[in-house]
N, C-alpha and C positions, 0 to 999 in steps of 0.2 A: 454626446450620447455614447455609452459604453458598448462594447461588443455584446454584453449580456442582454442589453435592452434591444438590440436589433434582432436577435433570435435568427440570424441568418447563418446557420451552422456551416453550410458548404463553403461559402466564400472565405470565411475565416480559416477554417481547417485547410482549405485548398491553398490559401496564401502561406500558411505555415509550411505545408509540404513543398510548395514551389520554391520558397526562399531557401529551405534546407537543401533541396535538390540542386539548385543552381550554384549555391555556395560550394557544395561538395564537387559538383562537376567542374567548376572553375578551378578548384584546388587540385583535383586529379590531373587535369590537362596542364596546369602550370607546373606542377612538380615533376610530371613526366618529361616536360621539356627542359627544366632547369636542373633537376637532380634525379635522374633515372634510377639511381641506386637506392633511393629513399624506400621504394616499394619492397626492397629485399633486405631491409634492416633486421637485426636480431635473429630471431628463429625462423624467418620466412623460408629460407632455402630448405630447412629440414621439413617443414610442412609441405613444401613443394615436392620433396622427394618421396614422401609417403603417397601423395596423390598420384604422381607419375608411375610409381610401381603398381599402384592399384589399377591405373588405367591401362598399363602395357602388359602387366603379367597377372592381374587379378589377385595379387598378394599384398597384404598390408604390412609393409616394411619400408625402412628408409635406405639410403645408399650404403650404410654400413651394416645392413641386415637386421637392425633392431626392429622388433615386432610389437613393442608395447610401451616405448618410452613416452609417446604422446597419445592422448585420447583421440579417437578416430573422427570426432565431430567435424572439425574444420578441414581435415584432409578429404573427407567424403564430400563436404561442401564444394571444395576445389575440383575434386573428381567429377562431380555432377556438372559443373560448368565446363570443364575441359572436355567432357564427353560430347558436348554440343558445339563448343567453340574451337576445337582443335588446339587446345592449350594456349589460350589467349589471355595474357595478363590484363589487357584492357577490359575484356569481358568480365573478369573477376571484379575489377575495380568499379565498373558501371553497376554491376549487381549490388556491390556493397554500398555505392552511392544511393541506390534506390532504397535499400534496406535502412540505411541511415536516415534518410528522409522520412520513411515510415516510422521510425523510432520517435522523431520529433512530433509527428502526428499523434501517436499514441500518447505522448506526454501531454500534448494539448488536450486530449480527451480526458486524461486523468485529472489534470488541474481544473478543467472546466467542471467536472463533477464536484470537486471540493469547494471551488471558489467562484465559479462563474466563467463566462466565456472570455472576458477580458484577461483574467489571470491565466486562463488556459493559453491564450495567445502569448502571454509573457513566458510561460513555461516552455512551450514548444519552440518559441523564438530563441530562448536561452540555450537550449540544446542545439539549435541550428547553428548558432554562432560560437559554440564552445569548441575550442581547438582539440580538446581531448576526445571529442566525438567526431571531429572532421578529419584529423589526421589518419585514423585507422582505415578510413574509406580507401585510401590510396595504397595501403600496405597489405602484404600477403601474410597477415597475422590474425590470430583468433579473436582479438579484440573487436574486429570489424563485424563478426558474426555474434559475439557475446552481447554487445550493446543493444541491438535491436531485439535479441531474444529476452533480455532482461526487461526491456521496455514492454514487451508483450506480457511477460510474467506479471509485472506490476499493473498493467491495464486489466488483466483478468482478475487479479487480486482485489483491485479497488473498484472496478466498474462493472464486471460481469455478474449479472444477477442469476444465480442458479441455486439448486438445493445444495446443502453443505456436502452431501456425498458426491455429487457430480463435480462440484467445484473442487473438492479435495483431490479427486482422481485427475482432473484435467491440469490443475496446478502442479501436482506431482509429476505428471508426464512432461510438462514444459520444463520443470526443474531438472528432470533427467536429461532432456535434450541439451540444456545448458551445461550440465555436468559432463556430457560427452564432448563439449567444446572446451570447458574450463573445469578440470577435475576437482578443484577446491569446493565446487557447489555440491558435491556429494556429501561433504561434511555438513553443509547447511541443511541438506535434506534430512540427515540423521538427527540434527538438533530439533528441527521442526517436528519430526515424527515422534521423538521421545518426549520433548518438553513443551510443545506449544499447544494450547495457549497457557502461559503462566498466569497466576492470579492478577498480576498487574497489567495484563492484556485486556482486562474486562471491558474497557472503553476503546479498544483498538479497531473495532469493526469486524472484519472478516474472521470467521471461525473455520477451522479445518478439522477433519477427522483424522487423528494421528495414524490409526491402523489402516485406513484407506490409503492415505498418503504413502505410508511405508510399503504397503503391498504393491501399489502401482509402480513406485519408484524401483523396487526390487525386481519386479517383472520386467521393466524396461531394460535393466542392467543384466538380466540373467544371460542373454545370448553372449554378451562380452565376457562375463565371468566363465561361462562354459568354454568359450573359445580359448581363453587364457589357461584354463585347467588342462585342456587337451594338449596345448602346446608346451606348457611348462610344468604340468603336474603340480600346480600350486593354486591356492585360492588367491586370485589377484583381482580385486573389485574395481581398481582404477587404472593408473598408468605407472610407469617406472620413474616418473619425475620426483616422487616423494623424497627418497634418500638424497638424490642429487640436489634437489632444491633446498633441503634442510642443511646439507653441507655448504652450499653456496651462500645460503642466508647468513651463515657465520663467517665463512672464509673470505668472501669478497669484501665485506666491510673491514675485516681485520687486515686484509691486503691493502685497502685504501688508507687505513690508519697507520700503516707501517709496522704493525705488530708481527706479521709473518711476511716473508719475502714474496711469496707467490702462491695463489691457490692451485690446487692440484686438479688434473684431468685424468679420467679413466683412460687407459690405453685403448687405441682404436680396435685392437684385436679382441677385446673383451665382448662377450655375448651379453644379451639383455640382463640376465640374472647376475652374471659376474660384475657388470657395471653397477647394478643396484647394491650388491654386497660391498663393492669397493667404496662407494660413497658413504654408505652406512658406517663402515669401519673407519674411514677417514674422519667422519664427523665426531665419532666417539673419542678418537685419538686427539682431535683438535680441542674438543670441549674439556677433556681431562687435563690438557697441558696449558690451557689459557686461564689466567686469573679472572675471577668473577667480575671484577671491575671492567676489564677489557671486553668481556662478553657483553656486559650491559651497554658499554659504549658502542659496541659493534651494532647491537640491535637498535640503539638510539639513532645511529647513522641511517639504518633502514627506514625508521619512522620519518626522519627529516627528508630523506630522498623522495618518499612517497608524496610529500607535499611541497617539494622543491619546485619553484615556478619557472625555472630555466630549463628548456629542452632541446638544444642549449639556448635557444632564443627566449626572451622573456615572454611568457604566456599571459597576456594581459586578460584574456577572456576567463581563464581559470581564477585568477586573482580577483577579478571583478565580482564574482559571486561568493567568495569565501565568507564575507560578513553575513550574508543572507542565510547560508546553511548552517553557520555557526550559531546564529540567533535561533534558528528552528530547533537546533539541538538544545540550546539553553532553555528554550521554552517548551520542552518535550511534554511537560504535564499539561499544557494547554493544547498540545497537538498530539494526542494519543494515537491517532490513526497512523502516525509515522513510526511508531514503536517497532513493528515488524521490519520496516525499511532500515531503521537504525541498527537493529539486531544483525542483519546481513552485512551492513557496512562495517561494523566493528568486528564481526567474525572474519570478514574478508581481509581487513587490515591486520588482524592478528596472524592470520595464515601467512601473509606476505611480509610481515616483519620477521617472522621466524624462518620463512622459506623464500628463497629466490634472490635475496641480496638487494643492494641499493639501486633500484630501477624505478625511475619516475613513471615509466610507461604503465606500470601496474595500476596506476591511479585511473586510467582511462576507462576501465570497466565499471567504475563507480559513477560514471557520468549521469546515467538516468536517475539514480538514487539522489545524488547531490542536487540535481536541477529540480527534482520534485520538492526536496526539502527547501532549497533556496526560494522557490516560489511561495511555499507556505510561510517561510520566514519573512519574505518581502510583504506578503499580505498582512501578516500580523504586525509588522512595523508600520505599514500604511495605516492600519486601523488605530494604532496608538498615536501616531504623529501627523497623519494626514499629508498635506502638501510638503511639509518640511521633510518628510522622508524622501520624496522625489528630488528635492533640492540637494539634499545630502548625498543621495545616490549619484546624482549628476556630478557633483564635486568629486566623489570617489572615482567615477569613471574618468573624469578629466585628469586626476592624479595618475591613474593607470595609464592614460595616454602619454603623459609626460615621461613616466617611467619606461614605457615601451620605447619612446624616442631615444632616451638615454640608457637603454638597457645594457649596453656593453660596459659602460662605466659603473653602473649599479652592480652588475655581475662580478666585476673585478673587485669591487669593495667587499662584497659578500664572501668571495672566494678567499680574499686576504684575511678576513675575520675567521673563516673556517680553518685557514692554515695556521693561524695563531692558536686556535683551540684544538688543532690536530683532528679536525672533523672534515676531512676532504670529501667533497660531495661527488 
């Protein structure tokens, strides 16, 4: 008997939540014991510095005095936890574990509405075991907050029944909160305000009122814009990462390819606006001095890095679901309700191909969208092929397990091929 036939909502949803919770808890305690520096990878210490200055001095700035390089969403999240826990790393991680488990529950509810409770279980469990959504729970990075917020956004989009006016306002507000955590979502808000729904969205389900969406989003960002204008006497709607990200998006892959000796860094003595101007100027200089073929190759490296399965260990869970969400994309005309989701996926990929450089971690934010799409793809394949789908999927899972066991040898082969092609990942 399928889950859909039992109609026992709480036991199934509770199981999804508990499985996700204990997987994340186990990972956090294991990684803290075996690799304590994992929590502080990448930009973590910079986020921490903003939160600590906010806690101790009431000023939003980092250790070098920058006041707008990062959006305040995640530092304020850290500040709120530190205010209660006296600057406890484990308190942040436990909070992120709970939010990550709630994201799995929300995906269960989304897929249940589309395809029934059994496929809801598949979707929630898929996110529960996906390393791209497990790893961020242990790190002091904005992905840990962005993933549950995006899950909430799509739950409201697909499942929340309200008038178009109320739904537009609430969705815009949630999108604004996400943009305070990940600034690229400000671009998505603008696209949805100006151009959604397009004519080919007619079967995509949810409708939004563009003017309500835009008004609420702008109202949510107004305090931040006013604050920046008071400090810098300029209209700054987001953060100072734009120019730096665009420069690094070209310079880092060119450095990896050996086209330039080393990417540049702004002097530590530079202020916020000076740093922004420095990276904007360096990007223009680099663009003009680099042959177009090398530029295209650099951006190709960024694309490949986003989908690279080694982090550095082989990520079997990510590869396991690739055929399913690719099939959902291929069958987009039969799955029109996913069109808004794919729009955000492709906009996000476009932003991070151009900005940021070859960083596989950027893929993690896509976790909720890819697992929703993977579930719909799996259901479509099951409808077409029946039990043969599960047999094939089991074989694919077994092949992934073998590749995981021999991951170091496989990675060396891939890196050797990349070296030959001068596409160092």
